[in-house]
C-alpha positions in Angstrom: -31.8 1.3 14.9 -30.4 0.0 11.4 -30.7 3.8 10.3 -28.5 4.8 13.2 -26.2 1.9 12.2 -26.0 3.5 8.3 -25.9 6.9 9.7 -22.7 6.0 11.8 -21.0 4.5 9.2 -21.1 7.0 6.7 -20.4 9.4 9.4 -17.1 7.5 10.7 -17.4 3.7 10.0 -16.2 4.1 6.4 -12.8 5.6 7.9 -11.8 2.6 9.9 -9.6 1.1 7.0 -7.1 3.7 8.4 -6.5 2.1 11.5 -6.3 -1.5 10.1 -2.3 -1.6 9.6 -1.7 -0.5 12.7 -4.1 -2.7 14.5 -2.8 -5.7 12.4 1.0 -4.7 13.9 -0.3 -4.7 17.6 -1.8 -8.4 16.7 -3.2 -10.2 14.2 -6.6 -11.1 15.9 -6.9 -7.4 16.7 -6.8 -6.7 13.1 -8.9 -9.5 11.8 -11.8 -8.3 14.2 -11.4 -4.9 13.2 -11.7 -5.6 9.4 -14.6 -7.9 9.8 -16.5 -5.5 11.9 -15.7 -3.0 9.4 -17.0 -5.3 6.5 -20.1 -6.4 8.3 -21.2 -2.9 9.4 -20.4 -1.7 5.5 -22.8 -4.4 4.4 -25.5 -3.7 6.8 -25.2 0.2 5.9 -25.2 0.0 2.5 -28.1 -0.6 0.6 -28.3 -2.3 -2.9 -29.1 1.2 -4.7 -26.2 2.7 -2.6 -23.6 0.7 -4.4 -22.0 3.0 -6.8 -19.0 2.6 -8.7 -17.9 4.3 -12.3 -18.9 2.0 -15.3 -15.4 1.4 -16.5 -13.8 0.9 -12.8 -16.7 -1.5 -11.6 -16.2 -3.6 -15.1 -12.9 -4.0 -14.5 -13.2 -5.0 -10.7 -15.8 -7.4 -11.6 -13.6 -9.0 -14.2 -10.7 -9.0 -11.8 -12.7 -11.0 -9.1 -13.8 -13.6 -11.8 -10.5 -14.2 -13.1 -8.6 -14.5 -10.0 -11.3 -16.8 -8.8 -10.9 -18.8 -12.0 -7.4 -19.3 -10.9 -8.6 -21.6 -8.2 -9.9 -24.2 -10.5 -6.6 -24.9 -12.2 -4.5 -24.6 -8.5 -2.9 -28.0 -7.3 -4.2 -27.4 -4.1 -7.4 -25.5 -4.5 -8.8 -25.4 -0.8 -5.7 -23.0 -0.1 -6.4 -21.2 -3.5 -9.8 -20.9 -2.3 -9.3 -19.5 0.8 -6.2 -17.0 -0.3 -9.3 -15.6 -2.8 -11.4 -15.0 -0.4 -9.2 -13.1 1.7 -8.1 -10.8 -1.1 -11.7 -10.3 -1.9 -12.8 -9.4 1.1 -10.0 -6.8 1.3 -10.5 -5.5 -2.0 -14.2 -4.5 -1.0 -12.6 -1.3 0.6 -12.8 0.0 -2.9 -15.9 -0.4 -3.9 -17.3 0.5 -0.3 -15.1 3.9 -0.3 -16.3 4.9 -3.6 -20.0 4.5 -2.7 -19.7 6.5 0.5 -18.0 9.3 -1.1 -20.4 9.0 -4.1 -23.3 10.0 -1.4 -21.5 12.7 0.5 -18.8 15.1 0.4 -15.2 14.1 1.6 -14.5 15.1 5.4 -10.5 15.6 4.9 -10.0 17.3 8.2 -11.7 14.5 10.1 -10.2 11.9 7.8 -6.7 13.1 8.2 -7.2 13.6 11.8 -8.3 9.7 12.3 -5.1 8.7 10.1 -2.7 10.8 12.0 -3.9 9.5 15.4 -3.3 6.0 13.8 -0.2 6.7 13.2 0.7 8.1 16.1 -0.6 4.6 17.7 1.4 2.6 15.3 4.3 5.0 16.4 4.5 4.4 20.0 3.2 0.9 19.5 5.9 -0.2 17.6 8.6 1.5 19.8 7.1 -0.5 22.9 7.1 -3.9 21.0 10.9 -3.1 19.8 11.6 -2.5 23.6 9.7 -5.3 24.8 11.3 -7.5 22.3 14.9 -6.2 23.2 14.4 -6.8 26.8 13.0 -10.5 25.9 16.2 -11.2 23.7 13.8 -11.8 20.7 14.9 -11.2 17.1 13.4 -8.2 16.7 13.3 -8.6 12.4 11.3 -11.9 13.0 8.7 -10.8 16.0 7.9 -7.0 14.9 6.3 -5.8 11.7 7.4 -1.9 11.3 5.5 -1.6 7.7 2.4 0.0 9.4 4.6 2.9 11.0 6.6 3.0 7.6 3.3 3.7 5.7 1.8 5.9 8.5 4.7 8.5 9.0 3.4 11.0 6.3 0.0 10.9 7.8 1.5 11.8 11.3 3.6 14.4 9.3 0.5 16.4 7.6 -1.8 15.8 11.0 0.7 17.3 13.0 1.2 20.2 10.7 -2.7 20.8 10.4 -3.6 20.7 14.1 -0.8 22.4 15.8 0.8 25.7 15.7 4.0 26.2 13.7 6.3 26.6 17.1 5.3 23.2 18.5 5.5 21.1 15.3 9.0 22.6 14.8 10.2 20.4 17.5 7.8 18.0 17.8 7.6 16.7 14.4 11.3 16.2 14.0 11.7 14.4 17.3 8.8 12.1 16.2 10.1 11.0 12.9 13.4 10.5 14.0 12.0 8.3 17.0 10.3 6.4 14.3 13.2 6.1 11.9 15.7 5.0 14.8 13.2 2.5 15.7 13.1 0.8 12.0 16.6 0.8 12.0 17.0 -1.0 15.3 14.6 -3.6 13.8 16.7 -4.3 11.0 14.5 -4.2 8.1 15.6 -2.5 5.1 12.4 -2.5 3.1 10.7 -0.7 6.2 13.3 1.9 6.1 13.2 2.4 2.3 9.0 2.6 2.5 9.2 5.1 5.1 11.9 7.2 3.4 9.7 7.2 0.2 6.8 8.2 1.9 8.8 11.2 3.5 10.6 11.9 0.3 7.0 12.1 -1.6 5.9 14.6 1.2 8.9 17.0 1.0 8.4 17.2 -2.7 5.0 18.6 -1.9 5.6 20.4 1.4 8.7 22.4 0.7 9.6 25.0 -1.9 12.5 23.4 -3.6 10.7 20.0 -3.9 12.4 18.5 -6.9 15.9 19.8 -5.7 15.2 17.8 -2.7 14.4 14.8 -4.4 17.4 14.6 -6.5 19.3 15.5 -3.3 17.3 12.6 -1.4 17.7 9.7 -4.4 21.9 10.5 -4.0 21.5 9.9 -0.3 19.2 6.9 -0.6 21.8 5.5 -3.5 24.4 5.8 -0.8 22.3 4.0 2.0 22.0 1.1 -0.5 25.5 1.1 -1.2 26.4 1.2 2.5 23.9 -1.8 3.0 25.5 -4.0 -0.1 29.0 -3.4 1.7 28.5 -5.9 4.5 27.3 -8.6 1.9 30.4 -8.4 -0.3 31.8 -11.1 1.8 29.4 -13.5 0.1 30.7 -13.1 -3.5 32.7 -15.3 -5.3 32.9 -13.4 -8.7 32.4 -9.8 -10.1 29.3 -11.2 -12.0 26.6 -8.1 -11.6 23.9 -10.7 -11.3 25.7 -12.2 -8.4 25.9 -9.0 -6.8 22.4 -8.2 -7.6 21.3 -11.4 -6.1 23.4 -10.4 -3.1 21.9 -7.3 -2.6 18.2 -8.4 -3.2 18.7 -11.3 -0.7 18.1 -13.7 -3.2 15.0 -12.3 -4.6 16.8 -11.8 -8.2 17.3 -15.6 -8.1 13.6 -16.1 -7.6 12.6 -13.9 -10.1 15.1 -15.4 -13.1 13.9 -18.8 -11.6 10.3 -18.0 -12.1 10.8 -16.8 -15.9 12.6 -20.0 -16.5 9.8 -22.2 -14.9 6.7 -20.5 -16.2 3.5 -21.8 -15.2 2.2 -24.7 -17.1 -1.5 -22.6 -17.2 -0.3 -19.4 -19.3 -3.4 -17.9 -18.9 -4.7 -18.6 -15.6 -1.4 -19.6 -13.5 -0.7 -22.2 -10.8 -3.7 -20.9 -8.4 -3.5 -18.1 -6.0 -1.4 -19.1 -3.1 0.1 -22.0 -4.9 3.5 -20.5 -6.2 5.4 -22.1 -3.2 4.3 -25.5 -4.4 5.4 -24.6 -8.1 8.9 -23.3 -7.5 12.0 -25.2 -5.3 13.2 -21.7 -4.2 9.8 -21.1 -2.6 8.6 -22.7 0.7 6.8 -22.4 3.9 8.5 -19.7 4.6 9.0 -17.8 1.2 5.8 -18.1 0.2 6.2 -15.8 -3.0 8.3 -14.1 -5.1 8.5 -11.0 -3.0 7.3 -8.8 -6.4 3.7 -8.3 -6.6 3.8 -8.4 -10.4 5.5 -11.7 -10.5 3.4 -13.2 -8.0 0.0 -12.1 -9.8 1.7 -13.6 -12.8 2.6 -17.1 -11.6 -0.3 -17.5 -9.6 -3.4 -16.2 -12.0 -1.5 -16.2 -15.3 -1.6 -13.3 -17.9 -5.4 -12.8 -17.5 -5.1 -12.1 -14.0 -1.8 -9.4 -14.2 -3.6 -7.9 -17.2 -6.8 -7.3 -15.6 -5.0 -6.2 -12.3 -2.6 -3.6 -13.9 -5.9 -2.3 -16.1 -7.7 -1.9 -12.8 -4.5 0.2 -11.3 -4.5 2.0 -14.6 -8.1 3.0 -14.4 -7.2 4.2 -10.6 -4.0 6.1 -11.5 -4.8 7.8 -14.7 -7.4 10.4 -13.0 -4.7 10.7 -10.2 -1.7 11.5 -13.0 -4.1 13.9 -14.8 -5.3 15.6 -11.9 -2.2 16.4 -10.1 -0.9 18.3 -13.4 -3.9 20.3 -13.4 -4.1 20.8 -9.5 -3.3 23.9 -7.6 -0.3 23.9 -5.0 -2.7 23.8 -2.0 -4.7 20.6 -3.8 -1.4 18.9 -4.0 -0.1 19.3 -0.4 -3.8 18.0 0.7 -2.8 15.1 -1.5 0.3 14.3 -0.5 0.3 12.2 2.6 -2.3 9.9 0.6 0.1 9.6 -2.5 3.1 9.0 -0.3 1.1 6.2 1.2 0.4 4.8 -2.4 4.1 5.2 -3.7 5.5 3.7 -0.5 3.2 0.6 -0.6 4.0 0.2 -4.3 7.6 -0.1 -3.3 7.4 -2.7 -0.9 5.1 -4.6 -3.1 8.2 -4.6 -5.6 10.3 -5.8 -3.0 8.4 -7.8 -0.2 4.4 -8.1 0.1 2.7 -9.4 -2.5 -0.8 -8.2 -4.2 -3.0 -10.3 -1.5 -1.2 -8.5 1.4 -3.3 -5.9 3.7 -1.2 -2.9 2.6 -1.6 -3.7 -1.1 -5.0 -5.1 -1.5 -6.7 -2.9 1.0 -4.9 0.0 2.2 -3.6 1.4 -1.1 -7.2 1.1 -2.7 -8.5 3.1 0.1 -6.2 5.7 -0.5 -6.4 5.8 -4.2 -10.1 6.1 -3.7 -9.6 9.2 -1.6 -6.9 10.7 -4.2 -9.7 9.8 -6.8 -12.3 11.9 -5.3 -9.8 14.8 -4.6 -8.5 14.8 -8.1 -11.5 13.8 -10.5 -12.8 17.3 -11.0 -8.8 18.3 -12.0 -8.7 15.4 -14.5 -12.0 16.0 -16.0 -11.1 19.7 -16.9 -7.7 18.3 -18.1 -9.5 15.8 -20.4 -12.3 18.0 -21.4 -12.0 20.2 -24.8 -11.0 23.4 -24.8 -13.7 26.1 -25.3 -13.4 28.1 -28.6 -12.0 31.2 -27.0 -9.4 29.3 -24.9 -8.6 27.4 -28.4 -8.0 30.8 -30.1 
């Protein structure tokens, strides 16, 4: 019986993280049940000898877990800090779990992309249903519906449809679904979600279209125009032409929080104020605004220089083979990597403006996507790092 549980986890269960953002959007309780079911399934399936993680990554990851736990000791509210640490540690277990699974078996890209595309389709139609329900009930859409799952998953919907269906169907179905998704996000009145979706689609276009770099520049100009248009309604709030005031209005007071954090650094330089305790240390933060809306500021203020430094070291260890591999990869491999890279970039953009380092998207989904990218691109990165042969050098 236990062997069958293990076999099913290695066949399908390890892919469950792609459904978690969609499940969280449909209901936090559903998301928690799905995540802890995945975690329990993984712990039952992976025996001690099955846990495999590259030495540098495993070392840095272990230090990061320890340093974040040390911040609990200095926290003003240690119970909340410990709860935040447990949640973050549980989410990040997806990294060693995924790397351990992929060390034992070949990555089934077709099946994984199919499940990701299905999750994206559920996110799209689920979001539209929730949007219509909120409009019907007269509720504030921006406060009641979270469209981040749709924003993150749109690239997977595009890649799945391109792979599964005939070009004639994709030619009309794909633009229709993307327009439906963007229209819903615009009506939900969340500029961050629209920005995340735009960045994801932009990365996909760079790899899927012939003139990707030229499209990138055009899209960046359009994005600048959108940001400028968004600023126009807020100009009435300005009382001076100071560029800091303009930045503050456009960023919805984020820049004020960041400057306030720099002016009032944590007393403990090395370990910060404790995970989840930033809102008790800065007057501008409160029960509703729990963080600085930037993962770098959040990590620095709550876990100190040590926590931020080790977190960046882990990200560097994950991104380095991806960047090296992309330089050597063929066009076909880059196309296969495109949705995963689009998801990572979109999450990083959002983490710089909204969600923190402890969010589901950053601590779980992004690490899962980076593990997939690492598996796809590591052979290319190793070839790039290996010394040239004498014939090639000559």
